[in-house]
N, C-alpha and C positions, 0 to 999 in steps of 0.2 A: 517383501519386506522392505527393502533398501529405497523402490519407489514412494512406496508410504512414507518414510523418513524423510526423504528430498523435498516431498506434499508439504507435508507437517512442517518442515524448515523453512520453505517458501510462503505458507501461509501465516507463521510465526511473524517473517521479518518483513511482509505486509501490514501486519496490525501493529509491529512496531513502529514503522513509518508514516502510519497513518497518526499515532500520536503525537508522534516529533514534530510533524509537518505541519497536521491539521488541529493538533491537542484537542482530540476527541480520544473518547475510549471505545475502540471498536466493538468489544462485546458486549454495548448497549445499543448496537445498531441491527435494525431489522436486515434481513439478508440483500434484498434489494437496495436498502440504502447502502448497504456495506458495498456492495456495487457501484453501485454510484460513486461514493466517496472513492474507492480505488480508480476509478477512471479519473477523476479529478483529481488524485494525488500522479496519477501517470503525465495527465498532463504539463503539471507544476515539474515536473524532474523533467521534462522532455524541452521545456520552456529556461529552465536552468541551465541543459545542456547547452543550447542554443549559444545563449547569453554569455557563458564561458567560454564557445568558441570564437568571439570576436575580441 
């Protein structure tokens, strides 16, 4: 049960990040479109981390 709770928490965090960074409603996306946006978000966050290191 704990694993399910952790997975749901992570899913919620990802959806909140999609709303915050990409200004989209993740609940309106098809599954493959949602997955592409998650990858896009990961790239954005990685680039931000690189920029903050310098």
